[in-house]
PASE-642935 format. One record per residue (C-alpha): residue number from 0; residue in three letters; z, x, y. Coordinates in nm, 3 decimals. Layout:
PASE-642935
+-----+---------+---------+---------+---------+
! num ! residuo !      pz !      px !      py !
+-----+---------+---------+---------+---------+
! NUM !     Ala !       Z !       X !       Y !
...
+-----+---------+---------+---------+---------+
END
This chain:
PASE-642935
+-----+---------+---------+---------+---------+
! num ! residuo !      pz !      px !      py !
+-----+---------+---------+---------+---------+
!   0 !     Unk !  11.239 !   9.910 !   8.632 !
!   1 !     Unk !  11.465 !  10.098 !   8.872 !
!   2 !     Unk !  11.571 !   9.901 !   9.180 !
!   3 !     Unk !  11.638 !  10.223 !   9.371 !
!   4 !     Unk !  11.330 !  10.378 !   9.527 !
!   5 !     Unk !  11.215 !  10.711 !   9.389 !
!   6 !     Unk !  11.286 !  10.997 !   9.632 !
!   7 !     Unk !  10.914 !  11.046 !   9.696 !
!   8 !     Unk !  10.861 !  10.676 !   9.774 !
!   9 !     Unk !  11.170 !  10.668 !   9.996 !
!  10 !     Unk !  11.040 !  10.966 !  10.192 !
!  11 !     Unk !  10.704 !  10.793 !  10.242 !
!  12 !     Unk !  10.884 !  10.475 !  10.351 !
!  13 !     Unk !  11.090 !  10.657 !  10.613 !
!  14 !     Unk !  10.787 !  10.842 !  10.750 !
!  15 !     Unk !  10.573 !  10.527 !  10.769 !
!  16 !     Unk !  10.854 !  10.326 !  10.929 !
!  17 !     Unk !  10.891 !  10.586 !  11.203 !
!  18 !     Unk !  10.515 !  10.569 !  11.267 !
!  19 !     Unk !  10.529 !  10.188 !  11.277 !
!  20 !     Unk !  10.827 !  10.187 !  11.512 !
!  21 !     Unk !  10.704 !  10.452 !  11.754 !
!  22 !     Unk !  10.328 !  10.388 !  11.749 !
!  23 !     Unk !  10.238 !  10.040 !  11.622 !
!  24 !     Unk !  10.511 !   9.815 !  11.766 !
!  25 !     Unk !  10.464 !   9.930 !  12.129 !
!  26 !     Unk !  10.094 !   9.833 !  12.110 !
!  27 !     Unk !  10.150 !   9.486 !  11.966 !
!  28 !     Unk !  10.164 !   9.264 !  12.274 !
!  29 !     Unk !   9.877 !   9.423 !  12.467 !
!  30 !     Unk !   9.654 !   9.418 !  12.159 !
!  31 !     Unk !   9.731 !   9.050 !  12.099 !
!  32 !     Unk !   9.656 !   8.948 !  12.457 !
!  33 !     Unk !   9.331 !   9.142 !  12.481 !
!  34 !     Unk !   9.219 !   9.056 !  12.128 !
!  35 !     Unk !   9.130 !   9.417 !  12.057 !
!  36 !     Unk !   9.244 !   9.774 !  12.085 !
!  37 !     Unk !   9.066 !  10.026 !  12.309 !
!  38 !     Unk !   8.838 !  10.261 !  12.117 !
!  39 !     Unk !   9.044 !  10.557 !  12.235 !
!  40 !     Unk !   9.363 !  10.408 !  12.093 !
!  41 !     Unk !   9.194 !  10.342 !  11.758 !
!  42 !     Unk !   9.083 !  10.703 !  11.750 !
!  43 !     Unk !   9.438 !  10.816 !  11.825 !
!  44 !     Unk !   9.571 !  10.594 !  11.546 !
!  45 !     Unk !   9.325 !  10.756 !  11.309 !
!  46 !     Unk !   9.437 !  11.103 !  11.415 !
!  47 !     Unk !   9.805 !  11.013 !  11.376 !
!  48 !     Unk !   9.751 !  10.852 !  11.035 !
!  49 !     Unk !   9.503 !  11.116 !  10.920 !
!  50 !     Unk !   9.228 !  10.849 !  10.885 !
!  51 !     Unk !   9.400 !  10.729 !  10.571 !
!  52 !     Unk !   9.400 !  10.390 !  10.405 !
!  53 !     Unk !   9.527 !  10.079 !  10.580 !
!  54 !     Unk !   9.662 !   9.980 !  10.241 !
!  55 !     Unk !   9.714 !  10.315 !  10.079 !
!  56 !     Unk !   9.492 !  10.405 !   9.787 !
!  57 !     Unk !   9.672 !  10.502 !   9.466 !
!  58 !     Unk !   9.505 !  10.842 !   9.469 !
!  59 !     Unk !   9.705 !  10.945 !   9.777 !
!  60 !     Unk !  10.035 !  10.970 !   9.587 !
!  61 !     Unk !   9.995 !  10.930 !   9.212 !
!  62 !     Unk !  10.321 !  11.060 !   9.072 !
!  63 !     Unk !  10.674 !  11.145 !   9.176 !
!  64 !     Unk !  10.843 !  11.480 !   9.131 !
!  65 !     Unk !  10.942 !  11.383 !   8.775 !
!  66 !     Unk !  10.582 !  11.271 !   8.703 !
!  67 !     Unk !  10.647 !  10.898 !   8.706 !
!  68 !     Unk !  10.349 !  10.693 !   8.828 !
!  69 !     Unk !  10.425 !  10.555 !   9.175 !
!  70 !     Unk !  10.087 !  10.492 !   9.341 !
!  71 !     Unk !  10.115 !  10.112 !   9.357 !
!  72 !     Unk !  10.479 !  10.128 !   9.467 !
!  73 !     Unk !  10.388 !  10.363 !   9.752 !
!  74 !     Unk !  10.119 !  10.113 !   9.851 !
!  75 !     Unk !  10.349 !   9.812 !   9.877 !
!  76 !     Unk !  10.635 !   9.999 !  10.044 !
!  77 !     Unk !  10.398 !  10.150 !  10.299 !
!  78 !     Unk !  10.227 !   9.816 !  10.364 !
!  79 !     Unk !  10.559 !   9.645 !  10.436 !
!  80 !     Unk !  10.660 !   9.908 !  10.690 !
!  81 !     Unk !  10.322 !   9.912 !  10.867 !
!  82 !     Unk !  10.310 !   9.533 !  10.895 !
!  83 !     Unk !  10.667 !   9.540 !  11.027 !
!  84 !     Unk !  10.527 !   9.750 !  11.311 !
!  85 !     Unk !  10.239 !   9.511 !  11.377 !
!  86 !     Unk !   9.992 !   9.357 !  11.132 !
!  87 !     Unk !   9.696 !   9.346 !  11.372 !
!  88 !     Unk !   9.739 !   9.702 !  11.495 !
!  89 !     Unk !   9.788 !   9.803 !  11.130 !
!  90 !     Unk !   9.443 !   9.664 !  11.045 !
!  91 !     Unk !   9.295 !   9.885 !  11.317 !
!  92 !     Unk !   9.419 !  10.205 !  11.155 !
!  93 !     Unk !   9.108 !  10.380 !  11.021 !
!  94 !     Unk !   9.083 !  10.400 !  10.644 !
!  95 !     Unk !   8.930 !  10.220 !  10.345 !
!  96 !     Unk !   9.159 !   9.917 !  10.379 !
!  97 !     Unk !   9.113 !   9.655 !  10.105 !
!  98 !     Unk !   8.808 !   9.841 !   9.976 !
!  99 !     Unk !   9.050 !  10.098 !   9.835 !
! 100 !     Unk !   9.222 !   9.879 !   9.572 !
! 101 !     Unk !   8.881 !   9.743 !   9.467 !
! 102 !     Unk !   8.731 !  10.087 !   9.414 !
! 103 !     Unk !   9.050 !  10.220 !   9.258 !
! 104 !     Unk !   9.067 !   9.931 !   9.010 !
! 105 !     Unk !   8.699 !   9.906 !   8.912 !
! 106 !     Unk !   8.526 !  10.230 !   9.015 !
! 107 !     Unk !   8.431 !  10.530 !   8.803 !
! 108 !     Unk !   8.585 !  10.870 !   8.884 !
! 109 !     Unk !   8.258 !  10.968 !   9.055 !
! 110 !     Unk !   8.261 !  10.648 !   9.264 !
! 111 !     Unk !   8.623 !  10.701 !   9.368 !
! 112 !     Unk !   8.532 !  11.049 !   9.489 !
! 113 !     Unk !   8.212 !  10.936 !   9.659 !
! 114 !     Unk !   8.340 !  10.622 !   9.831 !
! 115 !     Unk !   8.703 !  10.720 !   9.898 !
! 116 !     Unk !   8.769 !  11.094 !   9.897 !
! 117 !     Unk !   8.434 !  11.206 !  10.040 !
! 118 !     Unk !   8.450 !  10.952 !  10.325 !
! 119 !     Unk !   8.818 !  10.905 !  10.408 !
! 120 !     Unk !   8.989 !  11.226 !  10.296 !
! 121 !     Unk !   8.782 !  11.452 !  10.521 !
! 122 !     Unk !   8.810 !  11.543 !  10.887 !
! 123 !     Unk !   8.607 !  11.312 !  11.109 !
! 124 !     Unk !   8.557 !  11.288 !  11.485 !
! 125 !     Unk !   8.501 !  10.913 !  11.465 !
! 126 !     Unk !   8.726 !  10.653 !  11.294 !
! 127 !     Unk !   8.605 !  10.537 !  10.954 !
! 128 !     Unk !   8.673 !  10.198 !  10.800 !
! 129 !     Unk !   8.627 !  10.019 !  10.471 !
! 130 !     Unk !   8.616 !   9.644 !  10.402 !
! 131 !     Unk !   8.626 !   9.392 !  10.120 !
! 132 !     Unk !   8.398 !   9.087 !  10.148 !
! 133 !     Unk !   8.457 !   8.799 !   9.907 !
! 134 !     Unk !   8.478 !   8.477 !  10.111 !
! 135 !     Unk !   8.161 !   8.274 !  10.168 !
! 136 !     Unk !   8.095 !   7.956 !  10.367 !
! 137 !     Unk !   8.114 !   7.747 !  10.049 !
! 138 !     Unk !   8.340 !   7.974 !   9.841 !
! 139 !     Unk !   8.676 !   8.070 !   9.983 !
! 140 !     Unk !   8.958 !   8.026 !   9.737 !
! 141 !     Unk !   8.710 !   7.931 !   9.465 !
! 142 !     Unk !   8.583 !   8.282 !   9.401 !
! 143 !     Unk !   8.404 !   8.160 !   9.088 !
! 144 !     Unk !   8.165 !   7.962 !   9.310 !
! 145 !     Unk !   8.024 !   8.269 !   9.485 !
! 146 !     Unk !   7.655 !   8.226 !   9.569 !
! 147 !     Unk !   7.567 !   8.582 !   9.675 !
! 148 !     Unk !   7.323 !   8.727 !   9.424 !
! 149 !     Unk !   7.237 !   9.077 !   9.308 !
! 150 !     Unk !   6.902 !   9.138 !   9.138 !
! 151 !     Unk !   6.793 !   9.470 !   8.994 !
! 152 !     Unk !   6.468 !   9.613 !   9.129 !
! 153 !     Unk !   6.399 !   9.947 !   8.966 !
! 154 !     Unk !   6.664 !  10.194 !   9.080 !
! 155 !     Unk !   6.811 !   9.955 !   9.337 !
! 156 !     Unk !   7.001 !   9.631 !   9.367 !
! 157 !     Unk !   6.874 !   9.363 !   9.604 !
! 158 !     Unk !   7.156 !   9.146 !   9.744 !
! 159 !     Unk !   7.120 !   8.811 !   9.920 !
! 160 !     Unk !   7.393 !   8.589 !  10.063 !
! 161 !     Unk !   7.642 !   8.540 !  10.346 !
! 162 !     Unk !   8.000 !   8.661 !  10.372 !
! 163 !     Unk !   8.254 !   8.537 !  10.627 !
! 164 !     Unk !   8.605 !   8.628 !  10.748 !
! 165 !     Unk !   8.566 !   8.993 !  10.652 !
! 166 !     Unk !   8.828 !   9.222 !  10.807 !
! 167 !     Unk !   8.658 !   9.521 !  10.974 !
! 168 !     Unk !   8.325 !   9.408 !  10.830 !
! 169 !     Unk !   8.120 !   9.487 !  11.140 !
! 170 !     Unk !   8.240 !   9.845 !  11.182 !
! 171 !     Unk !   8.293 !   9.942 !  10.819 !
! 172 !     Unk !   8.138 !  10.255 !  10.671 !
! 173 !     Unk !   8.155 !  10.090 !  10.329 !
! 174 !     Unk !   8.187 !   9.723 !  10.236 !
! 175 !     Unk !   8.277 !   9.614 !   9.883 !
! 176 !     Unk !   8.098 !   9.286 !   9.807 !
! 177 !     Unk !   8.119 !   9.059 !   9.504 !
! 178 !     Unk !   7.793 !   8.906 !   9.387 !
! 179 !     Unk !   7.661 !   8.733 !   9.078 !
! 180 !     Unk !   7.410 !   8.902 !   8.849 !
! 181 !     Unk !   7.326 !   8.583 !   8.663 !
! 182 !     Unk !   7.429 !   8.236 !   8.785 !
! 183 !     Unk !   7.378 !   8.095 !   8.437 !
! 184 !     Unk !   7.682 !   8.300 !   8.328 !
! 185 !     Unk !   7.898 !   8.130 !   8.591 !
! 186 !     Unk !   8.192 !   8.335 !   8.708 !
! 187 !     Unk !   8.147 !   8.579 !   8.418 !
! 188 !     Unk !   7.834 !   8.717 !   8.582 !
! 189 !     Unk !   8.006 !   8.855 !   8.892 !
! 190 !     Unk !   8.048 !   9.222 !   8.980 !
! 191 !     Unk !   8.145 !   9.432 !   9.283 !
! 192 !     Unk !   7.894 !   9.638 !   9.478 !
! 193 !     Unk !   7.946 !   9.898 !   9.751 !
! 194 !     Unk !   7.725 !   9.863 !  10.059 !
! 195 !     Unk !   7.711 !  10.168 !  10.283 !
! 196 !     Unk !   7.664 !  10.156 !  10.660 !
! 197 !     Unk !   7.300 !  10.139 !  10.757 !
! 198 !     Unk !   7.183 !   9.974 !  10.436 !
! 199 !     Unk !   6.857 !   9.783 !  10.499 !
! 200 !     Unk !   6.909 !   9.407 !  10.510 !
! 201 !     Unk !   7.277 !   9.420 !  10.615 !
! 202 !     Unk !   7.302 !   9.204 !  10.929 !
! 203 !     Unk !   7.619 !   9.145 !  11.133 !
! 204 !     Unk !   7.681 !   8.791 !  11.259 !
! 205 !     Unk !   7.964 !   8.659 !  11.477 !
! 206 !     Unk !   8.308 !   8.809 !  11.531 !
! 207 !     Unk !   8.574 !   8.541 !  11.480 !
! 208 !     Unk !   8.829 !   8.437 !  11.742 !
! 209 !     Unk !   9.155 !   8.360 !  11.566 !
! 210 !     Unk !   9.502 !   8.212 !  11.616 !
! 211 !     Unk !   9.683 !   8.519 !  11.482 !
! 212 !     Unk !   9.624 !   8.890 !  11.416 !
! 213 !     Unk !   9.387 !   8.856 !  11.712 !
! 214 !     Unk !   9.330 !   9.229 !  11.759 !
! 215 !     Unk !   9.196 !   9.259 !  11.405 !
! 216 !     Unk !   8.816 !   9.243 !  11.377 !
! 217 !     Unk !   8.705 !   8.959 !  11.149 !
! 218 !     Unk !   8.329 !   8.944 !  11.095 !
! 219 !     Unk !   8.052 !   8.740 !  10.940 !
! 220 !     Unk !   7.748 !   8.914 !  10.794 !
! 221 !     Unk !   7.431 !   8.827 !  10.607 !
! 222 !     Unk !   7.268 !   9.012 !  10.320 !
! 223 !     Unk !   6.894 !   8.960 !  10.362 !
! 224 !     Unk !   6.724 !   9.148 !  10.078 !
! 225 !     Unk !   6.990 !   9.414 !  10.128 !
! 226 !     Unk !   6.911 !   9.716 !   9.912 !
! 227 !     Unk !   7.171 !   9.950 !   9.759 !
! 228 !     Unk !   7.135 !  10.224 !   9.495 !
! 229 !     Unk !   7.170 !  10.128 !   9.131 !
! 230 !     Unk !   7.490 !  10.328 !   9.088 !
! 231 !     Unk !   7.663 !  10.135 !   9.370 !
! 232 !     Unk !   7.779 !   9.873 !   9.120 !
! 233 !     Unk !   8.148 !   9.944 !   9.068 !
! 234 !     Unk !   8.212 !  10.066 !   8.718 !
! 235 !     Unk !   7.859 !  10.196 !   8.678 !
! 236 !     Unk !   7.648 !  10.120 !   8.371 !
! 237 !     Unk !   7.954 !  10.014 !   8.172 !
! 238 !     Unk !   8.021 !   9.743 !   8.431 !
! 239 !     Unk !   7.664 !   9.621 !   8.397 !
! 240 !     Unk !   7.705 !   9.594 !   8.021 !
! 241 !     Unk !   8.036 !   9.410 !   8.066 !
! 242 !     Unk !   7.867 !   9.154 !   8.290 !
! 243 !     Unk !   7.594 !   9.100 !   8.030 !
! 244 !     Unk !   7.866 !   9.033 !   7.775 !
! 245 !     Unk !   8.023 !   8.774 !   8.004 !
! 246 !     Unk !   8.330 !   8.965 !   8.119 !
! 247 !     Unk !   8.231 !   9.047 !   8.477 !
! 248 !     Unk !   8.466 !   8.800 !   8.642 !
! 249 !     Unk !   8.766 !   8.950 !   8.465 !
! 250 !     Unk !   8.692 !   9.278 !   8.637 !
! 251 !     Unk !   8.670 !   9.095 !   8.969 !
! 252 !     Unk !   9.012 !   8.941 !   8.919 !
! 253 !     Unk !   9.165 !   9.275 !   8.818 !
! 254 !     Unk !   9.079 !   9.396 !   9.165 !
! 255 !     Unk !   9.292 !   9.118 !   9.313 !
! 256 !     Unk !   9.576 !   9.208 !   9.075 !
! 257 !     Unk !   9.576 !   9.546 !   9.250 !
! 258 !     Unk !   9.546 !   9.425 !   9.610 !
! 259 !     Unk !   9.757 !   9.107 !   9.616 !
! 260 !     Unk !  10.099 !   9.277 !   9.593 !
! 261 !     Unk !  10.007 !   9.491 !   9.896 !
! 262 !     Unk !   9.899 !   9.186 !  10.093 !
! 263 !     Unk !  10.223 !   9.014 !   9.992 !
! 264 !     Unk !  10.409 !   9.322 !  10.116 !
! 265 !     Unk !  10.237 !   9.293 !  10.453 !
! 266 !     Unk !  10.359 !   8.933 !  10.479 !
! 267 !     Unk !  10.707 !   9.054 !  10.385 !
! 268 !     Unk !  10.693 !   9.309 !  10.667 !
! 269 !     Unk !  10.613 !   9.036 !  10.922 !
! 270 !     Unk !  10.893 !   8.814 !  10.795 !
! 271 !     Unk !  11.138 !   9.104 !  10.802 !
! 272 !     Unk !  11.038 !   9.188 !  11.159 !
! 273 !     Unk !  11.113 !   8.829 !  11.267 !
! 274 !     Unk !  11.443 !   8.823 !  11.076 !
! 275 !     Unk !  11.566 !   9.153 !  11.221 !
! 276 !     Unk !  11.462 !   9.057 !  11.573 !
! 277 !     Unk !  11.648 !   8.723 !  11.553 !
! 278 !     Unk !  11.951 !   8.890 !  11.395 !
! 279 !     Unk !  11.975 !   9.149 !  11.671 !
! 280 !     Unk !  11.916 !   8.886 !  11.940 !
! 281 !     Unk !  12.195 !   8.669 !  11.803 !
! 282 !     Unk !  12.431 !   8.964 !  11.785 !
! 283 !     Unk !  12.371 !   9.054 !  12.150 !
! 284 !     Unk !  12.326 !   8.709 !  12.306 !
! 285 !     Unk !  12.585 !   8.502 !  12.120 !
! 286 !     Unk !  12.940 !   8.631 !  12.170 !
! 287 !     Unk !  13.209 !   8.541 !  11.920 !
! 288 !     Unk !  13.350 !   8.298 !  12.179 !
! 289 !     Unk !  13.035 !   8.083 !  12.161 !
! 290 !     Unk !  13.039 !   7.739 !  12.001 !
! 291 !     Unk !  13.155 !   7.774 !  11.639 !
! 292 !     Unk !  12.917 !   7.512 !  11.504 !
! 293 !     Unk !  12.615 !   7.684 !  11.658 !
! 294 !     Unk !  12.730 !   8.028 !  11.551 !
! 295 !     Unk !  12.790 !   7.907 !  11.195 !
! 296 !     Unk !  12.445 !   7.744 !  11.178 !
! 297 !     Unk !  12.281 !   8.066 !  11.295 !
! 298 !     Unk !  12.467 !   8.290 !  11.050 !
! 299 !     Unk !  12.379 !   8.049 !  10.769 !
! 300 !     Unk !  12.013 !   8.055 !  10.870 !
! 301 !     Unk !  12.012 !   8.435 !  10.882 !
! 302 !     Unk !  12.168 !   8.447 !  10.536 !
! 303 !     Unk !  11.895 !   8.224 !  10.395 !
! 304 !     Unk !  11.624 !   8.434 !  10.558 !
! 305 !     Unk !  11.768 !   8.756 !  10.417 !
! 306 !     Unk !  11.795 !   8.608 !  10.068 !
! 307 !     Unk !  11.433 !   8.492 !  10.070 !
! 308 !     Unk !  11.302 !   8.827 !  10.195 !
! 309 !     Unk !  11.493 !   9.017 !   9.926 !
! 310 !     Unk !  11.361 !   8.777 !   9.661 !
! 311 !     Unk !  11.005 !   8.833 !   9.782 !
! 312 !     Unk !  11.052 !   9.209 !   9.774 !
! 313 !     Unk !  11.173 !   9.188 !   9.415 !
! 314 !     Unk !  10.857 !   9.002 !   9.309 !
! 315 !     Unk !  10.636 !   9.252 !   9.494 !
! 316 !     Unk !  10.808 !   9.557 !   9.352 !
! 317 !     Unk !  10.789 !   9.418 !   8.999 !
! 318 !     Unk !  10.414 !   9.359 !   9.030 !
! 319 !     Unk !  10.366 !   9.711 !   9.169 !
! 320 !     Unk !  10.583 !   9.868 !   8.899 !
! 321 !     Unk !  10.378 !   9.692 !   8.632 !
! 322 !     Unk !  10.056 !   9.818 !   8.791 !
! 323 !     Unk !  10.189 !  10.174 !   8.795 !
! 324 !     Unk !  10.281 !  10.148 !   8.428 !
! 325 !     Unk !   9.945 !   9.994 !   8.328 !
! 326 !     Unk !  10.105 !   9.662 !   8.230 !
! 327 !     Unk !   9.884 !   9.354 !   8.293 !
! 328 !     Unk !  10.027 !   9.189 !   8.604 !
! 329 !     Unk !   9.799 !   8.898 !   8.697 !
! 330 !     Unk !  10.085 !   8.647 !   8.685 !
! 331 !     Unk !  10.329 !   8.873 !   8.867 !
! 332 !     Unk !  10.075 !   8.971 !   9.135 !
! 333 !     Unk !  10.008 !   8.603 !   9.201 !
! 334 !     Unk !  10.381 !   8.526 !   9.205 !
! 335 !     Unk !  10.434 !   8.785 !   9.476 !
! 336 !     Unk !  10.135 !   8.661 !   9.676 !
! 337 !     Unk !  10.237 !   8.294 !   9.640 !
! 338 !     Unk !  10.599 !   8.347 !   9.742 !
! 339 !     Unk !  10.608 !   8.622 !  10.006 !
! 340 !     Unk !  10.387 !   8.459 !  10.275 !
! 341 !     Unk !  10.574 !   8.129 !  10.247 !
! 342 !     Unk !  10.911 !   8.304 !  10.264 !
! 343 !     Unk !  10.793 !   8.506 !  10.564 !
! 344 !     Unk !  10.664 !   8.192 !  10.737 !
! 345 !     Unk !  11.005 !   8.028 !  10.694 !
! 346 !     Unk !  11.164 !   8.341 !  10.843 !
! 347 !     Unk !  10.934 !   8.328 !  11.146 !
! 348 !     Unk !  11.016 !   7.959 !  11.197 !
! 349 !     Unk !  11.385 !   8.035 !  11.150 !
! 350 !     Unk !  11.371 !   8.314 !  11.409 !
! 351 !     Unk !  11.222 !   8.075 !  11.666 !
! 352 !     Unk !  11.489 !   7.816 !  11.586 !
! 353 !     Unk !  11.768 !   8.070 !  11.624 !
! 354 !     Unk !  11.638 !   8.191 !  11.960 !
! 355 !     Unk !  11.544 !   7.845 !  12.090 !
! 356 !     Unk !  11.322 !   7.853 !  12.402 !
! 357 !     Unk !  11.342 !   8.233 !  12.403 !
! 358 !     Unk !  11.174 !   8.241 !  12.063 !
! 359 !     Unk !  10.883 !   8.037 !  12.200 !
! 360 !     Unk !  10.839 !   8.269 !  12.497 !
! 361 !     Unk !  10.592 !   8.555 !  12.512 !
! 362 !     Unk !  10.877 !   8.767 !  12.641 !
! 363 !     Unk !  10.950 !   8.822 !  12.271 !
! 364 !     Unk !  10.725 !   8.904 !  11.976 !
! 365 !     Unk !  10.867 !   8.629 !  11.756 !
! 366 !     Unk !  10.606 !   8.373 !  11.865 !
! 367 !     Unk !  10.331 !   8.626 !  11.786 !
! 368 !     Unk !  10.463 !   8.690 !  11.436 !
! 369 !     Unk !  10.468 !   8.313 !  11.383 !
! 370 !     Unk !  10.095 !   8.301 !  11.468 !
! 371 !     Unk !  10.020 !   8.609 !  11.262 !
! 372 !     Unk !  10.188 !   8.509 !  10.937 !
! 373 !     Unk !   9.992 !   8.195 !  10.843 !
! 374 !     Unk !   9.676 !   8.378 !  10.740 !
! 375 !     Unk !   9.865 !   8.566 !  10.468 !
! 376 !     Unk !   9.896 !   8.240 !  10.277 !
! 377 !     Unk !   9.517 !   8.206 !  10.299 !
! 378 !     Unk !   9.335 !   8.536 !  10.249 !
! 379 !     Unk !   9.329 !   8.726 !   9.920 !
! 380 !     Unk !   9.356 !   8.384 !   9.753 !
! 381 !     Unk !   9.547 !   8.088 !   9.894 !
! 382 !     Unk !   9.895 !   7.996 !   9.779 !
! 383 !     Unk !   9.748 !   7.702 !   9.588 !
! 384 !     Unk !   9.512 !   7.931 !   9.396 !
! 385 !     Unk !   9.800 !   8.166 !   9.315 !
! 386 !     Unk !   9.992 !   7.875 !   9.166 !
! 387 !     Unk !   9.692 !   7.784 !   8.950 !
! 388 !     Unk !   9.679 !   8.143 !   8.819 !
! 389 !     Unk !  10.054 !   8.140 !   8.750 !
! 390 !     Unk !  10.040 !   7.811 !   8.561 !
! 391 !     Unk !   9.743 !   7.927 !   8.353 !
! 392 !     Unk !   9.926 !   8.247 !   8.265 !
! 393 !     Unk !  10.236 !   8.054 !   8.161 !
! 394 !     Unk !  10.025 !   7.829 !   7.938 !
! 395 !     Unk !   9.827 !   8.120 !   7.793 !
! 396 !     Unk !   9.501 !   8.008 !   7.955 !
! 397 !     Unk !   9.445 !   8.284 !   8.209 !
! 398 !     Unk !   9.120 !   8.406 !   8.049 !
! 399 !     Unk !   8.974 !   8.059 !   8.008 !
+-----+---------+---------+---------+---------+
END
């Protein structure tokens, strides 16, 4: 693994950072206070970003100039820069979002074209969104306890259940949903299905009001005899056979192996934003003539924050590199997801401590980043669940 970014990835990073700095960051405070972005602004974001993925799909940039696979690395580097701009505004950028890693990891070539390229890589007057719906009222971190069912009825699947805390779920053009084909198989009977906008039986519930990332839409929806075509099961007929053989849940978890490093990278971007803001504030507000003890404590705190962020980035890049090189990365993906949000949370707390009352004031974005970061230790699998996966991998029990 090379610790220097490929020229192609570095170019993407610089472009995305400029977009985050000039477009996302200036919208952050207003979006947080209003709890939403105006429809016109969302449309402008889509035009600026080309209606691309919130977390970039691997198909966008598959290889570098020397033909090395770099899709996953582009995803994590881009996600860090966008979240540095603002995580809530980021989640309002039209694109497939977390549906993209799911479809990329489990979909057939035809499904990738149908649900990604044909929807999101075409010119559109209106913003288009994708969503991933896993969490249920009784099954959050415990994905194996999912109660949503999928029953075959001729050339269709009939889905029943309730999903909660789904980012962009109410406005999505496609929603990727996990459901069980056979409860007697336990977690092995689960597969992913794609529900398209307007599907009969898809009913939107409440829109959540949250502590952080307030401008991001988070929806509840019910599947009441919701009907989707037979070929909307990700992986097609082969996936159906895999579920019958008891390996469906493994496919579900592979999807998370693809998406978790990108979510960890978003957390890293928030932590880095807080660190850089506090660093620059200290440099401008604390002259060298200030109290030595205070100045020494602040420089020590900044050093710790920088060390933790760099450590998190190393874990994320390793997981992405393994994904690009088709190396199983369940343990490494969970390591990045377990560590990065906690490190970023400590950086947000540290930034407030460095700035004192100023850090608690809405005159600065630090207090917002502190509210935003907590959810990254919850969604896409809590930190506790990540540690369970890591320990099972270490003990050779990951598939049990």
